[in-house]
C-alpha positions as CSV (number, residue, x, y, z in Angstrom):
1,M,12.9,-4.7,-7.3
2,T,13.6,-8.4,-6.8
3,V,15.3,-11.1,-9.0
4,T,15.0,-14.8,-9.3
5,V,17.9,-17.0,-8.1
6,A,18.1,-20.6,-9.0
7,I,20.2,-23.2,-7.3
8,V,21.3,-26.0,-9.8
9,G,23.7,-28.8,-9.9
10,R,24.1,-32.6,-9.9
11,P,22.4,-34.7,-7.2
12,N,23.7,-34.6,-3.4
13,V,25.9,-31.4,-3.7
14,G,23.9,-29.5,-1.1
15,K,21.4,-27.5,-3.2
16,S,18.5,-28.0,-0.7
17,T,20.8,-27.2,2.3
18,L,21.7,-23.9,0.8
19,F,18.0,-23.3,-0.1
20,N,16.9,-23.8,3.5
21,R,19.9,-21.5,4.7
22,L,18.7,-18.7,2.4
23,V,15.0,-19.0,3.2
24,G,15.8,-19.1,7.0
25,R,13.9,-22.3,7.8
26,K,14.0,-26.0,7.1
27,I,11.3,-26.3,4.4
28,A,13.1,-28.5,1.8
29,L,13.9,-32.1,2.8
30,V,17.4,-32.9,3.2
31,D,19.2,-36.1,3.4
32,D,22.4,-37.9,2.4
33,T,20.6,-40.0,-0.2
34,P,21.0,-38.5,-3.5
35,G,18.0,-37.3,-5.6
36,V,15.9,-36.4,-2.5
37,T,14.5,-33.2,-4.3
38,R,12.4,-34.0,-7.4
39,D,10.2,-30.8,-8.0
40,R,11.4,-27.4,-8.1
41,R,10.5,-25.3,-4.9
42,E,10.3,-21.7,-4.6
43,A,10.3,-19.4,-1.6
44,E,11.6,-16.1,-0.4
45,G,15.3,-15.9,0.2
46,R,17.1,-13.5,2.2
47,I,20.7,-12.4,2.9
48,A,21.1,-9.5,5.3
49,D,19.0,-6.7,3.9
50,L,18.3,-8.3,0.5
51,T,15.2,-10.2,-0.4
52,F,14.7,-12.2,-3.5
53,R,13.0,-15.1,-5.1
54,I,14.9,-18.5,-4.7
55,L,14.5,-21.8,-6.5
56,D,15.6,-25.2,-5.4
57,T,15.8,-27.8,-8.2
58,A,16.2,-31.4,-8.6
59,G,19.9,-32.9,-9.1
60,Y,20.7,-32.7,-12.8
61,E,20.7,-36.1,-14.5
62,D,21.6,-36.2,-18.3
63,V,18.9,-38.6,-19.5
64,K,16.1,-38.1,-22.0
65,D,14.2,-41.5,-22.0
66,G,10.9,-40.4,-20.6
67,S,11.8,-41.7,-17.1
68,L,11.3,-40.0,-13.7
69,E,14.9,-38.6,-14.0
70,D,14.1,-37.2,-17.4
71,R,11.0,-35.4,-16.0
72,M,13.1,-34.1,-13.3
73,R,15.7,-32.8,-15.6
74,Q,12.9,-30.8,-17.4
75,Q,11.8,-29.2,-14.2
76,T,15.5,-28.2,-13.7
77,E,15.6,-26.5,-17.1
78,L,12.4,-24.6,-16.6
79,A,13.9,-23.1,-13.5
80,I,16.9,-22.2,-15.5
81,R,14.7,-20.3,-18.0
82,E,12.8,-18.5,-15.2
83,A,16.0,-17.4,-13.3
84,D,17.9,-14.1,-13.5
85,V,20.8,-15.6,-11.5
86,I,21.9,-19.1,-11.5
87,L,24.1,-20.6,-8.7
88,F,25.8,-23.6,-10.3
89,M,26.9,-25.9,-7.3
90,I,29.6,-28.6,-7.1
91,D,30.9,-30.6,-4.4
92,A,34.2,-28.9,-3.7
93,R,35.5,-32.1,-1.8
94,A,34.7,-34.5,-4.7
95,G,36.2,-32.1,-7.4
96,V,34.6,-31.9,-11.0
97,V,33.0,-35.0,-12.3
98,P,31.8,-35.7,-15.8
99,L,28.2,-34.9,-15.0
100,D,29.3,-31.4,-13.9
101,Q,31.1,-30.8,-17.2
102,R,27.8,-31.8,-19.2
103,F,25.8,-29.5,-17.1
104,A,28.4,-26.8,-17.6
105,Q,27.7,-27.1,-21.2
106,V,23.9,-26.7,-20.8
107,L,24.3,-23.7,-18.7
108,R,26.6,-22.0,-21.3
109,K,23.9,-22.4,-24.0
110,A,21.2,-20.9,-21.6
111,G,22.9,-17.6,-21.8
112,K,22.3,-16.6,-18.2
113,D,24.1,-15.0,-15.4
114,V,26.0,-18.2,-14.0
115,H,28.1,-18.2,-10.9
116,L,30.1,-21.2,-9.8
117,V,29.7,-22.2,-6.2
118,G,32.1,-24.9,-4.6
119,N,29.9,-26.4,-1.6
120,K,31.2,-28.3,1.4
121,A,34.4,-26.1,1.4
122,E,34.7,-25.9,5.1
123,S,37.8,-28.1,5.3
124,G,41.2,-28.2,3.4
125,A,40.1,-31.3,1.6
126,A,38.1,-28.8,-0.7
127,E,41.1,-26.8,-2.0
128,A,42.0,-29.2,-4.9
129,G,38.3,-29.2,-5.9
130,L,38.1,-25.5,-6.0
131,V,41.2,-25.1,-8.2
132,E,39.9,-27.9,-10.6
133,A,36.6,-26.1,-11.0
134,F,38.3,-23.5,-13.2
135,K,38.0,-25.8,-16.1
136,L,34.2,-25.6,-16.2
137,G,34.6,-22.2,-17.9
138,F,32.9,-20.0,-15.1
139,G,35.8,-18.5,-13.5
140,E,36.9,-18.8,-9.9
141,A,34.4,-20.8,-7.8
142,I,33.0,-19.3,-4.6
143,A,34.0,-21.3,-1.6
144,L,31.0,-22.0,0.2
145,S,29.6,-24.1,3.2
146,A,25.7,-24.3,3.1
147,E,25.7,-26.1,6.3
148,H,27.8,-23.8,8.3
149,G,26.8,-20.5,6.6
150,L,30.3,-19.7,5.3
151,G,30.6,-17.7,2.0
152,L,27.4,-16.0,2.0
153,S,29.0,-12.6,1.9
154,E,30.1,-13.4,-1.8
155,L,26.5,-14.5,-2.6
156,Y,25.2,-11.2,-1.2
157,S,27.5,-9.2,-3.7
158,I,26.2,-11.4,-6.5
159,V,22.6,-10.9,-5.6
160,S,22.9,-7.3,-4.8
161,A,24.5,-6.6,-8.2
162,A,21.6,-8.4,-10.0
163,I,19.1,-6.4,-8.2
164,D,20.9,-3.2,-9.1
165,K,21.0,-4.3,-12.7
166,A,17.2,-5.2,-12.7
167,A,16.3,-1.9,-11.1
168,A,18.4,0.1,-13.8
169,E,16.9,-1.8,-16.6
170,A,13.4,-1.0,-15.1
171,E,14.3,2.8,-14.8
172,A,15.5,2.8,-18.5
173,K,12.2,1.3,-19.7
174,A,10.4,3.8,-17.5
175,G,12.4,6.7,-19.2
176,D,11.1,5.7,-22.4
177,I,7.8,7.2,-21.8
178,A,8.5,10.8,-23.0
179,D,5.1,12.3,-22.1
180,L,3.2,11.1,-19.3
181,D,0.3,13.4,-20.1
182,A,-0.2,11.5,-23.3
183,L,-1.2,8.4,-21.5
184,P,-4.9,7.6,-21.5
185,E,-7.2,8.3,-18.6
186,V,-8.5,5.1,-16.6
187,D,-11.7,5.0,-15.1
188,V,-11.9,3.3,-11.7
189,D,-15.3,1.9,-10.3
190,I,-15.3,2.6,-6.5
191,T,-17.1,0.1,-4.7
192,E,-18.4,0.0,-1.2
193,D,-15.6,-2.3,0.1
194,M,-13.0,0.3,-1.0
195,L,-14.5,2.8,1.3
196,E,-14.0,3.7,5.0
197,G,-16.8,5.4,7.0
198,E,-20.2,6.5,5.8
199,G,-21.7,9.2,3.7
200,D,-19.7,12.4,3.0
201,E,-17.2,11.2,5.4
202,A,-16.4,8.1,3.5
203,T,-12.7,7.9,2.4
204,L,-10.9,5.6,0.0
205,R,-8.8,2.8,1.6
206,W,-6.8,0.0,0.3
207,N,-8.5,-3.4,0.8
208,P,-6.2,-6.3,-0.6
209,K,-7.9,-9.7,-0.8
210,R,-6.1,-12.0,1.7
211,F,-4.5,-15.2,0.1
212,L,-5.9,-18.6,1.0
213,N,-3.6,-21.7,2.0
214,V,-5.0,-24.9,0.5
215,A,-3.1,-28.2,1.2
216,I,-4.1,-31.1,-1.0
217,V,-3.6,-34.5,0.8
218,G,-4.3,-38.1,0.3
219,R,-3.0,-41.6,-0.3
220,P,-0.2,-42.1,-2.9
221,N,-1.2,-42.1,-6.6
222,A,-4.6,-40.4,-5.7
223,G,-4.0,-37.7,-8.5
224,K,-2.8,-34.8,-6.3
225,S,0.0,-33.5,-8.5
226,T,-2.1,-34.0,-11.5
227,L,-5.0,-32.0,-10.2
228,I,-2.4,-29.1,-9.3
229,N,-0.9,-29.1,-12.8
230,R,-4.5,-29.0,-14.3
231,M,-5.5,-25.9,-12.0
232,V,-2.4,-24.0,-12.8
233,G,-2.3,-24.9,-16.5
234,E,1.3,-25.9,-16.6
235,E,3.6,-29.0,-15.6
236,R,4.4,-27.2,-12.3
237,V,4.9,-30.5,-10.2
238,L,6.1,-33.9,-11.4
239,V,3.5,-36.4,-12.4
240,G,3.7,-40.0,-13.5
241,P,2.5,-43.5,-13.1
242,E,5.0,-44.2,-10.4
243,A,3.4,-44.0,-6.9
244,G,5.3,-41.7,-4.3
245,I,6.8,-39.3,-6.8
246,T,6.2,-36.3,-4.6
247,R,8.5,-35.8,-1.6
248,D,8.6,-32.2,-0.7
249,S,5.5,-30.2,0.0
250,I,5.5,-27.8,-3.0
251,L,3.6,-24.5,-2.6
252,V,2.3,-23.3,-5.9
253,P,0.8,-19.6,-6.1
254,W,-2.3,-19.6,-8.3
255,E,-5.1,-17.1,-8.8
256,W,-8.7,-17.8,-8.9
257,D,-11.7,-15.4,-9.2
258,G,-9.3,-12.6,-8.3
259,R,-7.8,-14.2,-5.2
260,V,-4.4,-15.8,-4.7
261,I,-4.5,-19.4,-3.6
262,N,-1.3,-21.0,-2.3
263,L,-1.8,-24.7,-3.4
264,V,0.4,-27.0,-1.5
265,D,1.2,-30.3,-3.3
266,T,2.1,-33.1,-0.6
267,A,3.5,-36.5,-0.6
268,G,1.3,-39.4,-0.5
269,I,0.4,-40.6,3.1
270,R,0.3,-44.3,3.8
271,R,-0.4,-46.2,7.0
272,R,2.5,-45.6,9.4
273,S,3.1,-49.4,9.7
274,R,4.0,-49.5,5.9
275,V,6.2,-46.6,6.0
276,T,9.8,-48.1,6.5
277,E,12.3,-46.0,4.4
278,K,13.7,-42.9,6.0
279,L,13.1,-40.7,3.1
280,E,9.4,-41.6,3.1
281,K,9.1,-40.8,6.8
282,L,10.6,-37.5,6.1
283,A,8.1,-36.8,3.1
284,V,5.2,-38.0,5.3
285,G,6.2,-35.7,8.1
286,D,6.4,-32.8,5.7
287,S,2.9,-33.6,4.4
288,L,1.5,-33.8,8.0
289,R,3.1,-30.3,8.7
290,S,1.3,-28.8,5.6
291,I,-1.9,-29.9,7.2
292,Q,-1.1,-27.8,10.3
293,Y,-0.1,-24.7,8.3
294,A,-3.2,-24.9,5.9
295,E,-6.5,-23.2,6.3
296,V,-8.5,-25.5,3.8
297,V,-7.4,-29.1,3.3
298,V,-8.4,-30.9,0.3
299,L,-8.5,-34.7,0.9
300,M,-8.1,-36.5,-2.4
301,L,-9.8,-39.9,-2.8
302,D,-9.6,-42.4,-5.6
303,A,-13.3,-42.6,-6.6
304,T,-12.7,-46.3,-7.7
305,I,-11.6,-47.2,-4.0
306,P,-12.8,-44.4,-1.7
307,F,-13.0,-44.3,2.1
308,E,-10.0,-46.6,2.7
309,K,-8.9,-46.8,6.5
310,Q,-6.0,-44.4,5.8
311,D,-8.6,-41.9,4.2
312,L,-10.7,-41.8,7.3
313,A,-7.5,-41.5,9.4
314,L,-6.5,-38.4,7.5
315,A,-9.9,-36.8,7.6
316,D,-9.9,-37.4,11.4
317,L,-6.4,-35.8,11.7
318,V,-7.6,-32.6,9.8
319,E,-10.7,-32.4,12.2
320,R,-8.3,-32.7,15.3
321,E,-6.1,-30.1,13.8
322,G,-9.1,-27.8,13.4
323,R,-8.7,-27.3,9.7
324,A,-11.6,-26.8,7.1
325,L,-12.0,-29.8,4.9
326,V,-13.2,-30.6,1.5
327,I,-13.3,-34.2,0.1
328,A,-12.5,-34.6,-3.5
329,L,-13.5,-37.8,-5.4
330,N,-10.9,-37.9,-8.2
331,K,-10.9,-40.2,-11.2
332,W,-14.7,-39.7,-11.5
333,D,-14.7,-40.2,-15.2
334,L,-13.9,-43.9,-14.5
335,I,-17.3,-44.3,-12.6
336,E,-20.2,-45.7,-14.6
337,D,-23.2,-45.3,-12.6
338,K,-22.5,-41.7,-11.3
339,N,-25.7,-40.7,-9.5
340,E,-26.2,-43.9,-7.5
341,T,-22.4,-44.0,-6.7
342,L,-22.4,-40.4,-5.4
343,K,-25.6,-41.2,-3.4
344,V,-24.0,-44.2,-1.8
345,L,-20.7,-42.4,-1.1
346,R,-22.6,-39.3,0.5
347,E,-24.3,-41.7,2.9
348,E,-20.9,-43.6,3.7
349,C,-19.2,-40.1,4.4
350,D,-21.9,-39.0,7.0
351,R,-21.8,-42.4,8.5
352,L,-18.0,-42.9,8.8
353,L,-17.2,-39.2,9.6
354,P,-20.0,-38.0,11.9
355,Q,-17.6,-35.5,13.6
356,L,-17.5,-33.7,10.2
357,R,-21.2,-34.0,9.3
358,G,-22.2,-32.2,6.1
359,V,-18.5,-32.0,4.8
360,P,-18.4,-31.0,1.1
361,L,-18.0,-34.0,-1.4
362,V,-16.9,-32.9,-4.8
363,T,-16.5,-35.3,-7.8
364,L,-13.9,-34.2,-10.4
365,S,-11.3,-35.4,-12.8
366,G,-7.8,-34.0,-12.3
367,L,-6.7,-35.4,-15.6
368,T,-9.4,-33.6,-17.7
369,G,-10.0,-30.6,-15.3
370,K,-13.7,-31.2,-15.0
371,N,-15.4,-29.7,-11.9
372,I,-12.5,-27.8,-10.7
373,D,-14.9,-24.8,-10.7
374,K,-17.1,-26.7,-8.2
375,L,-14.1,-27.7,-6.0
376,M,-13.2,-24.1,-5.6
377,D,-16.8,-23.1,-4.9
378,A,-16.8,-25.7,-2.1
379,I,-13.5,-24.5,-0.9
380,F,-14.6,-20.8,-0.5
381,K,-17.8,-22.0,1.0
382,I,-16.2,-24.0,3.8
383,E,-13.8,-21.3,4.2
384,R,-16.7,-19.1,5.2
385,S,-18.1,-21.8,7.6
386,W,-14.8,-22.0,9.2
387,N,-14.6,-18.4,9.8
388,A,-18.3,-18.2,11.0
389,H,-19.1,-16.0,13.8
390,V,-22.5,-16.1,15.8
391,S,-23.6,-13.2,18.1
392,T,-24.0,-13.9,21.6
393,A,-27.6,-12.9,21.6
394,R,-28.5,-15.4,18.8
395,L,-26.7,-18.2,20.6
396,N,-28.6,-17.9,23.7
397,R,-31.9,-17.7,22.0
398,W,-30.9,-20.8,20.1
399,L,-29.5,-22.4,23.4
400,A,-33.0,-21.8,25.1
401,G,-34.8,-23.4,22.2
402,M,-32.5,-26.5,22.3
403,V,-32.9,-26.9,26.1
404,E,-36.7,-26.5,25.9
405,G,-37.1,-29.1,23.0
406,H,-34.6,-31.6,24.8
407,P,-33.5,-30.7,28.3
408,P,-30.3,-32.1,29.5
409,P,-30.6,-35.3,31.6
410,A,-30.6,-35.4,35.4
411,V,-27.5,-36.9,36.9
412,S,-27.6,-38.4,40.4
413,G,-31.1,-36.9,40.8
414,R,-30.0,-33.4,40.3
415,R,-30.9,-31.4,37.3
416,L,-28.2,-29.8,34.9
417,K,-28.6,-26.1,34.3
418,L,-27.1,-24.7,31.1
419,R,-26.8,-21.0,31.8
420,Y,-25.1,-19.2,29.0
421,M,-23.2,-19.7,25.7
422,T,-20.7,-17.5,23.8
423,Q,-18.4,-17.8,20.9
424,A,-14.9,-17.7,22.0
425,K,-13.0,-17.7,18.5
426,T,-13.4,-18.5,14.8
427,R,-11.1,-20.7,12.6
428,P,-12.6,-23.2,13.6
429,P,-15.7,-21.8,15.2
430,S,-15.3,-22.4,19.1
431,F,-18.0,-22.0,21.6
432,I,-17.9,-22.0,25.5
433,L,-21.0,-23.2,27.3
434,F,-21.5,-22.4,31.0
435,A,-23.3,-25.0,33.1
436,S,-24.0,-25.8,36.7
437,R,-21.9,-29.1,36.6
438,P,-19.9,-29.3,33.4
439,D,-18.0,-32.5,34.5
440,V,-21.2,-34.6,34.2
441,L,-22.7,-33.1,31.1
442,P,-23.1,-36.2,28.8
443,T,-21.0,-36.4,25.7
444,S,-24.1,-37.4,23.8
445,Y,-25.8,-34.3,24.8
446,Q,-22.8,-32.1,23.7
447,R,-23.0,-33.9,20.2
448,Y,-26.6,-32.9,20.1
449,L,-25.6,-29.3,20.8
450,V,-22.9,-29.3,18.1
451,N,-25.2,-31.0,15.5
452,G,-27.7,-28.3,16.4
453,L,-25.2,-25.6,15.8
454,R,-24.4,-26.9,12.4
455,E,-28.0,-26.9,11.3
456,A,-29.0,-23.7,12.9
457,F,-26.1,-21.4,11.8
458,D,-25.1,-23.3,8.6
459,I,-21.7,-24.3,9.5
460,K,-21.8,-27.9,8.3
461,G,-18.7,-29.7,7.5
462,T,-16.2,-27.7,9.4
463,P,-14.9,-28.7,12.9
464,I,-16.7,-27.2,15.9
465,R,-15.0,-26.8,19.4
466,L,-17.4,-26.9,22.4
467,W,-15.9,-26.2,25.8
468,V,-18.2,-26.6,28.8
469,R,-17.2,-24.4,32.0
470,A,-18.6,-24.0,35.3
471,G,-20.5,-21.0,36.4
472,G,-21.3,-18.1,34.3
473,N,-24.1,-15.5,34.4
474,N,-26.4,-14.9,31.3
475,P,-26.3,-11.0,30.8
476,Y,-29.4,-11.3,29.0
477,D,-31.3,-12.9,31.8
478,D,-33.4,-10.3,33.7
479,K,-32.5,-11.6,37.2
480,T,-28.8,-11.0,36.3
481,K,-29.5,-7.5,35.0
482,R,-31.4,-6.6,38.3
483,R,-28.5,-8.0,40.5
484,L,-25.7,-6.2,38.4
485,G,-27.8,-3.0,38.2
């Protein structure tokens, strides 16, 4: 049994610091500047042996004018409605300020299990603020230091009690079923992927479908957050006309076709020379880390101004990180001559990104949700290519045909011999080629082999690694068999 714990409060009281402390790693951006957090972020929290769902929220601003601060307030109120336990955080050194009092009124109306937390209480300067906190009407404040880990034992007691209460309620509901024999029988269709073994020896096994991490990246205002909200069917992340709203990389679990997709919304990435503010540097760094931890990266382009220099730099970064890539042309509803534009963009893509020849190019509209199904088809297809495995026998038959059709050039009057090839790993597909003189094999010939691999084994659009090594005997060669025998 688990519960949901939300950390709320006005800006700059230390909510994200406590969130990182409970999660056990720094996944929320933290800075002295007020208002760093804008979206609500969720993760698995842990205190000793307890695990629970933890929500980080934007600092509460009492505005209702349709502005960015207003939309941030709405996200915080959504977190309050979702939570079982609310940790209402104040700055113990600053004491109670008018915005704390206004927020306390909002929390009393919510009717939730609220606990007052006085953060930054590691010094004697916080004592007066902790006493003053009584007037908020939530009893004695817990003295806490999120930065130093003080006061976590009190939080343990709060979460433990909430989990026990949730378990008791669940047990009471289960006890309402008087006669289990009266329940209807459920027919389950047994499919082949549920079985282990063959024939009469086959046994049923549990075969869960693994989740897929998908990061959505791109320049500011390309429509990343709008697309995610449309995909999940709710205003999960902040959107608006302002560029650069998203700062943290927000993970949003979503289910499509029976599979859990971890969508990661990221901050817009501009050219390094244009990034001067500290907060933007932190946000861009968080986005780049999201690429490293993703399996599939969706590069969002504005279809009205596609393939800017920064777009190409991001695609090249994804290739160097070895991630599977899908290019999404957003705002396609604004394009008039769609067929001709798509043809031109396909040619541009192959010309500008030869290292990712055949990368999926999907047109869509994040605002209307058109072609989201095509985007997901492209994501699953490129994932299969990214996980492609080719048997050694097939590889070497293919290699023999490639060498016969176009032999490697002689270097310094000496012929190059390509002896043997095998696949070392997947994710991305990586191959080892054994040659007589690997250091002089031309890069152009290596490209010839890589492009041949893409075509022959249908692994287009995904990064391919080819390592050339010295020596190696082909176990499928008759002479090698006789010598080893």
